[in-house]
VEXDREN-2710 file (C-alpha; in Angstrom, 1 decimal):
% VEXDREN-2710
k/r/px/py/pz
1/MET/102.6/113.3/96.7
2/GLY/101.7/111.6/93.4
3/HIS/103.7/109.3/91.2
4/PRO/106.8/111.2/90.0
5/ASP/106.2/110.3/86.4
6/ARG/102.4/110.7/86.2
7/GLU/102.5/114.1/84.5
8/LEU/104.9/112.9/81.9
9/ASN/102.6/110.0/80.9
10/ALA/99.2/111.8/81.2
11/SER/98.2/111.1/77.6
12/ALA/98.8/107.4/77.6
13/PRO/95.8/105.1/77.0
14/LEU/95.4/104.1/80.6
15/ALA/96.5/107.4/82.2
16/GLY/94.7/107.9/85.5
17/LEU/94.1/104.1/86.1
18/ARG/95.2/102.9/89.5
19/VAL/96.2/99.3/89.9
20/VAL/97.1/97.4/93.1
21/GLU/99.1/94.3/92.4
22/VAL/99.3/91.5/95.0
23/ALA/101.2/89.0/92.9
24/SER/104.6/87.4/92.5
25/TYR/106.8/85.5/90.0
26/VAL/105.7/86.1/86.3
27/THR/102.1/86.0/85.4
28/GLY/100.4/88.5/87.7
29/PRO/103.4/90.9/87.6
30/TYR/103.6/90.9/83.8
31/ALA/99.9/91.5/83.5
32/ALA/100.4/94.6/85.6
33/VAL/103.5/95.7/83.5
34/LEU/101.3/95.7/80.4
35/LEU/99.0/98.1/82.1
36/ALA/101.8/100.2/83.5
37/ASP/103.4/100.6/80.1
38/MET/100.1/102.1/78.9
39/GLY/100.0/104.7/81.7
40/ALA/98.5/102.9/84.7
41/ASP/99.9/103.7/88.2
42/VAL/100.7/100.3/89.6
43/VAL/101.4/99.8/93.3
44/LYS/103.1/96.4/93.9
45/ILE/102.4/95.1/97.4
46/GLU/105.3/92.8/98.4
47/GLU/106.1/90.8/101.5
48/ARG/107.8/93.2/103.9
49/ALA/110.9/91.2/104.7
50/ARG/111.9/89.5/101.4
51/GLY/109.6/90.9/98.8
52/ASP/108.5/89.0/95.7
53/PRO/110.3/85.6/95.9
54/PHE/111.3/86.1/92.2
55/ARG/113.7/88.9/93.2
56/GLY/116.3/86.4/94.3
57/TRP/116.0/84.0/91.3
58/GLY/119.2/84.9/89.4
59/LYS/122.9/85.7/89.4
60/GLY/123.8/88.0/92.2
61/GLY/120.4/87.5/93.9
62/TYR/118.5/89.6/91.3
63/SER/116.5/87.9/88.6
64/PRO/116.7/89.5/85.1
65/THR/113.1/88.3/84.5
66/PHE/112.0/90.2/87.7
67/ARG/113.4/93.4/86.2
68/SER/111.3/92.8/83.0
69/VAL/108.0/92.0/84.7
70/ASN/108.1/94.7/87.3
71/ARG/109.3/97.8/85.6
72/GLY/107.3/101.0/85.8
73/LYS/105.8/100.1/89.2
74/ARG/106.0/101.4/92.8
75/SER/106.9/99.0/95.5
76/LEU/105.3/98.9/98.9
77/GLY/106.8/96.5/101.5
78/LEU/103.9/95.3/103.6
79/ASP/103.2/92.5/106.1
80/LEU/99.8/91.1/105.1
81/GLN/99.8/88.7/108.0
82/THR/99.0/91.6/110.4
83/ALA/95.7/93.4/110.8
84/PRO/97.3/96.8/110.2
85/GLY/98.9/95.5/107.1
86/ARG/95.6/94.2/105.7
87/ASP/94.0/97.5/106.6
88/VAL/96.6/99.3/104.4
89/ALA/96.0/96.9/101.5
90/LEU/92.3/97.3/101.7
91/ALA/92.6/101.1/101.9
92/LEU/94.6/101.0/98.7
93/ALA/92.0/98.6/97.1
94/GLU/89.3/101.1/98.0
95/ARG/91.0/103.7/95.9
96/ALA/92.0/101.5/93.0
97/ASP/90.4/100.7/89.7
98/VAL/92.0/97.3/89.4
99/LEU/93.4/94.6/91.7
100/ILE/95.6/91.8/90.3
101/GLU/96.4/88.7/92.4
102/ASN/98.0/85.4/91.4
103/TYR/97.9/83.4/94.7
104/ARG/96.6/79.8/94.8
105/PRO/92.8/79.8/95.4
106/GLY/92.0/80.4/99.1
107/VAL/95.1/82.3/100.0
108/VAL/93.9/85.9/99.3
109/GLU/90.7/85.0/101.3
110/ARG/92.9/84.1/104.3
111/LEU/94.7/87.3/103.9
112/GLY/91.4/89.3/104.0
113/LEU/91.8/90.4/100.3
114/GLY/89.3/88.0/98.6
115/TYR/87.0/89.4/95.9
116/GLU/83.9/89.5/98.2
117/THR/85.7/91.5/100.8
118/VAL/87.3/93.9/98.3
119/ASN/84.1/94.3/96.3
120/ALA/82.1/95.2/99.4
121/ARG/84.4/98.1/100.0
122/ASN/84.8/99.1/96.3
123/PRO/82.0/97.9/94.0
124/ARG/83.7/99.4/91.0
125/ILE/86.9/97.3/91.4
126/ILE/88.0/95.1/88.5
127/TYR/89.4/92.1/90.4
128/VAL/91.8/90.1/88.2
129/SER/92.6/86.6/89.5
130/VAL/95.1/84.5/87.7
131/ASN/96.3/81.1/88.9
132/SER/97.3/77.7/87.6
133/PHE/94.1/75.7/87.0
134/GLY/91.2/78.1/87.5
135/ASN/89.0/78.6/90.5
136/GLN/86.8/75.5/90.0
137/GLY/87.4/71.8/89.5
138/PRO/89.1/69.0/91.5
139/GLU/92.6/70.5/91.1
140/HIS/91.7/74.2/91.4
141/ASP/93.8/74.7/94.5
142/GLN/96.9/72.8/93.4
143/PRO/100.2/74.6/92.8
144/GLY/101.3/75.0/89.2
145/PHE/104.2/76.6/87.2
146/ASP/104.7/77.1/83.5
147/PRO/106.6/73.8/82.8
148/LEU/103.8/71.8/84.5
149/LEU/101.2/73.3/82.2
150/GLN/103.5/72.9/79.2
151/ALA/103.6/69.2/80.1
152/ARG/99.8/68.9/80.7
153/SER/98.7/70.9/77.7
154/GLY/100.5/68.7/75.2
155/VAL/103.0/71.2/73.9
156/MET/106.0/69.3/75.3
157/ALA/104.9/66.1/73.6
158/ALA/104.1/67.9/70.4
159/GLN/107.5/69.6/70.3
160/GLY/109.2/66.3/70.9
161/GLY/107.2/64.6/68.2
162/PRO/105.4/61.2/68.0
163/HIS/108.6/59.2/68.3
164/GLY/110.7/61.4/70.5
165/HIS/111.0/62.5/74.1
166/PRO/109.1/65.6/75.4
167/VAL/110.9/68.9/74.8
168/TYR/110.7/71.7/77.3
169/LEU/110.2/75.2/75.9
170/THR/112.5/77.6/77.7
171/CYS/110.2/80.5/76.9
172/ALA/107.5/80.5/79.6
173/ILE/104.6/80.5/77.1
174/CYS/101.9/79.7/79.7
175/ASP/103.1/82.3/82.1
176/TYR/103.3/85.1/79.5
177/GLY/100.1/83.9/77.8
178/ALA/98.1/84.1/81.0
179/ALA/99.5/87.6/81.7
180/MET/98.4/88.8/78.3
181/LEU/94.9/87.2/78.7
182/SER/94.7/88.9/82.1
183/ALA/95.6/92.3/80.7
184/LEU/93.0/91.9/77.9
185/GLY/90.4/90.7/80.4
186/CYS/91.1/93.7/82.6
187/VAL/90.7/96.2/79.7
188/LEU/87.4/94.5/78.6
189/ALA/86.1/94.6/82.2
190/LEU/87.0/98.3/82.3
191/ASN/85.0/98.9/79.1
192/ALA/82.0/97.0/80.6
193/ARG/82.3/99.2/83.7
194/GLU/81.9/102.3/81.5
195/ARG/78.5/101.0/80.5
196/THR/77.3/99.4/83.8
197/GLY/79.1/101.4/86.5
198/ARG/80.0/98.1/88.2
199/GLY/83.2/96.2/88.6
200/GLN/83.5/92.5/88.4
201/PHE/85.6/89.4/89.0
202/CYS/87.9/88.5/86.0
203/GLU/89.6/85.1/86.0
204/THR/92.3/83.6/83.8
205/SER/94.8/80.8/84.4
206/LEU/97.9/79.1/83.0
207/LEU/95.6/76.3/81.9
208/GLN/93.5/78.7/79.8
209/ALA/96.7/80.2/78.3
210/SER/98.1/76.8/77.4
211/ILE/95.0/76.2/75.3
212/ALA/94.8/79.7/73.9
213/PHE/98.4/79.5/72.6
214/GLN/97.6/76.2/70.8
215/ALA/94.2/77.2/69.4
216/GLY/95.1/76.0/66.0
217/GLU/96.1/72.5/67.3
218/TYR/93.1/72.2/69.6
219/VAL/90.6/71.2/66.8
220/PHE/89.5/67.6/66.7
221/TYR/87.4/65.7/64.2
222/ASP/87.4/62.4/62.3
223/GLY/90.2/62.3/59.9
224/ARG/92.2/65.1/61.6
225/PRO/95.8/64.9/60.4
226/GLY/98.6/64.5/63.0
227/MET/99.9/67.9/64.2
228/GLU/102.1/66.7/67.1
229/ASN/105.0/66.5/64.6
230/GLY/108.0/68.1/66.3
231/GLY/111.2/66.4/67.1
232/ALA/113.8/66.5/69.9
233/GLU/116.4/67.8/67.4
234/SER/114.0/69.4/65.0
235/ARG/115.4/72.3/62.9
236/GLY/112.1/73.1/61.2
237/ARG/109.0/71.5/59.7
238/SER/110.4/70.6/56.3
239/ALA/113.5/71.0/54.1
240/LEU/112.1/74.3/52.8
241/ALA/111.3/75.6/56.3
242/ARG/114.4/74.8/58.2
243/ALA/117.5/76.2/60.0
244/TYR/120.9/75.6/58.2
245/GLN/124.4/76.3/59.5
246/CYS/126.7/78.4/57.3
247/ARG/130.5/78.3/56.8
248/ASP/131.1/80.7/59.7
249/ALA/129.2/78.5/62.1
250/GLN/126.3/81.0/62.1
251/TRP/122.7/79.8/61.4
252/LEU/120.0/81.0/59.2
253/PHE/116.4/79.9/58.7
254/VAL/114.7/79.7/55.3
255/SER/111.0/79.6/54.7
256/LEU/109.7/79.0/51.2
257/SER/106.0/79.1/50.4
258/GLU/105.8/80.1/46.7
259/PRO/106.9/78.3/43.4
260/GLN/109.0/81.3/42.3
261/GLU/111.0/81.1/45.5
262/TRP/111.9/77.5/44.8
263/ALA/112.8/78.3/41.2
264/ALA/115.1/81.1/42.5
265/LEU/116.7/78.8/45.0
266/LEU/117.5/76.4/42.2
267/THR/119.3/79.1/40.3
268/MET/121.3/79.9/43.4
269/HIS/122.3/76.3/44.0
270/ALA/122.5/74.3/40.8
271/SER/123.5/71.1/42.7
272/LEU/120.0/70.8/44.3
273/PRO/117.8/67.9/43.2
274/PRO/115.7/68.9/40.2
275/LEU/112.4/68.6/42.0
276/THR/109.1/70.3/41.2
277/PHE/107.9/72.8/43.8
278/ASP/105.2/70.4/45.0
279/GLU/107.8/67.7/45.4
280/ALA/110.2/70.0/47.3
281/LEU/107.4/71.0/49.7
282/LYS/107.0/67.4/50.7
283/GLU/110.7/66.8/51.4
284/PRO/111.3/66.1/55.1
285/THR/113.5/68.0/57.5
286/GLU/116.2/65.4/57.3
287/GLY/115.8/64.1/53.8
288/ARG/117.8/64.3/50.6
289/LEU/116.9/67.9/49.8
290/ALA/117.7/69.1/53.4
291/ALA/121.1/67.3/53.1
292/ALA/121.8/69.0/49.8
293/LEU/120.8/72.5/51.1
294/ALA/122.9/71.9/54.3
295/GLN/126.0/71.2/52.1
296/GLU/125.4/74.3/50.0
297/PHE/124.9/76.7/52.9
298/ALA/128.0/75.2/54.6
299/ARG/130.1/76.6/51.7
300/ILE/129.1/80.3/52.3
301/ASP/129.2/82.7/55.2
302/ARG/125.8/83.7/56.6
303/ALA/125.9/87.4/55.7
304/ASP/126.6/86.5/52.1
305/ALA/123.9/83.8/52.0
306/LEU/121.3/86.2/53.4
307/ALA/122.3/88.9/50.9
308/THR/121.9/86.5/48.0
309/LEU/118.6/85.1/49.3
310/ALA/117.2/88.6/49.7
311/ARG/118.3/89.5/46.2
312/ILE/116.6/86.6/44.6
313/GLY/113.4/86.9/46.7
314/VAL/113.7/83.9/49.1
315/ALA/112.4/84.5/52.6
316/ALA/115.2/83.9/55.2
317/SER/116.3/85.2/58.6
318/ARG/119.3/85.1/60.9
319/VAL/119.0/82.7/63.8
320/ASN/119.6/85.1/66.7
321/HIS/120.5/84.8/70.3
322/PHE/118.6/87.1/72.7
323/HIS/121.5/89.6/72.9
324/ASP/121.5/90.0/69.2
325/LEU/118.1/91.7/69.3
326/PHE/119.5/94.6/71.2
327/ASP/121.6/95.6/68.2
328/ASP/119.1/94.7/65.5
329/PRO/118.3/97.8/63.4
330/GLN/114.8/96.7/62.7
331/VAL/114.1/96.3/66.4
332/ALA/115.7/99.7/67.1
333/ALA/113.7/101.4/64.3
334/ASN/110.5/100.3/66.0
335/GLU/111.7/101.4/69.5
336/LEU/111.3/97.9/70.9
337/ILE/114.2/98.3/73.3
338/ALA/114.1/100.7/76.3
339/GLU/117.0/101.9/78.4
340/PHE/116.9/103.5/81.8
341/ASP/118.9/103.9/85.0
342/HIS/118.5/101.6/88.0
343/ALA/119.6/102.5/91.5
344/GLN/121.4/99.1/91.9
345/TRP/122.3/97.9/88.4
346/GLY/123.1/101.1/86.5
347/LYS/122.1/101.2/82.9
348/VAL/119.4/98.6/82.1
349/ARG/118.3/97.7/78.6
350/GLN/115.2/95.6/78.1
351/THR/112.0/95.3/76.2
352/GLY/110.3/98.5/75.1
353/LEU/106.7/99.2/74.3
354/LEU/105.0/96.4/72.5
355/ALA/101.8/98.3/71.5
356/LYS/102.0/101.7/69.7
357/PHE/99.3/104.4/69.7
358/SER/99.5/107.5/67.5
359/ALA/97.5/109.8/69.7
360/THR/97.9/108.4/73.2
361/PRO/101.3/106.7/73.3
362/GLY/102.4/104.7/76.3
363/ARG/105.8/105.0/78.0
364/VAL/108.1/102.8/79.9
365/GLN/108.2/104.8/83.1
366/HIS/111.2/103.5/85.0
367/ALA/113.2/100.4/86.0
368/ALA/111.8/97.7/88.4
369/PRO/111.7/99.1/91.9
370/LEU/113.8/98.1/94.9
371/LEU/111.8/96.4/97.6
372/GLY/109.8/99.0/99.5
373/GLU/111.3/101.8/97.5
374/HIS/108.1/103.8/97.4
375/THR/106.5/102.8/100.7
376/ASP/106.5/106.3/102.2
377/GLU/105.5/107.9/98.9
378/ILE/102.5/105.6/98.6
379/LEU/101.3/105.9/102.2
380/ARG/101.6/109.7/102.1
381/GLY/100.3/110.3/98.6
382/LEU/97.5/107.8/98.2
383/LEU/96.4/107.2/101.8
384/ARG/97.3/110.6/103.3
385/TYR/99.1/109.0/106.3
386/ASP/101.2/111.5/108.2
387/ALA/104.8/110.9/109.2
388/ALA/103.8/109.8/112.7
389/ARG/101.5/107.1/111.5
390/ILE/104.0/105.8/109.0
391/ALA/106.7/105.7/111.7
392/THR/104.3/103.7/114.0
393/LEU/103.7/101.1/111.2
394/ARG/107.4/100.8/110.5
395/ALA/108.3/100.4/114.2
396/ALA/105.7/97.6/114.4
397/GLY/107.2/95.8/111.4
398/VAL/104.1/96.3/109.3
399/VAL/105.8/98.3/106.5
400/ARG/109.4/98.2/105.2
END
């Protein structure tokens, strides 16, 4: 038995690609989702009894983030602490194009799934390893999570500003960044395999992602201007690039970059200080111009303000909450939200495809799986185990 949706996604960019995921939490699983959305058949190996620990991080014992970073996969509940469990995992790796793992260095080797072991049985495997600090160096085997790398990389201090306290970013930029680097590395390694016929070890880390996502700031030379200029209560970078609250308590963000925009804004609000464009650009986030604009926007509802700003050619946007995106017509027009049925949670709406292809479109295949939902399907369809062998593994507590 094959994947129930394989035929429906046969034209996707990665159709026919088989991925084994031995990962948990965000980074490894999201890297695999990016491949699954593009047609890859992803088998997620989870700890037999409790599964990915991230399953339980959330209200009702089911993390919303887990749903997002595990959709489109098949789940196999497997005890990797047993020899039969490791045999099943290795058998799947032998038949795979890609293996993704995000354990701390040394753990997969103890489980018998290290690169040397897997590569010896499948020289064409693309082995993607993503962890916190890389596989070398004095701290390579230390645990790490997104907030720790935010702190270490400088982004917390930069967001807080030179005179403020560090500010934690609620968006896990290091986790998601490392996942995107991993997916990119995987595709590049697959391209190299087309030329050489050989697989290889592909490594990324949260540390690498924390630097990649701040590439513009990580440039140092004599005379470099200060770029760590955030603030604990920062509403923007200047008076002309700032969030303002309107009369109805809704917020908007304006971002002016051209002289004609400033001239148009002066016509909209005659009470603004009569500054030149160059002078207005230098006005700080909490200075006299910002105070004047705050007063003006406080006199008008956001919808009216946005309509007027659009009419006079000033760039502005609503300040949305996450749920607002689900009803945003621009988001809907680009099919960035997907909806499907989940066996436990009913209708689920979440992120849709984030890369579009005209000839080989991807597809969000299904919601995140229940723990071990596809165990029998995977063992029968991929490994050709018969019912008796599966029953023996289940009776021994090897599979869920």
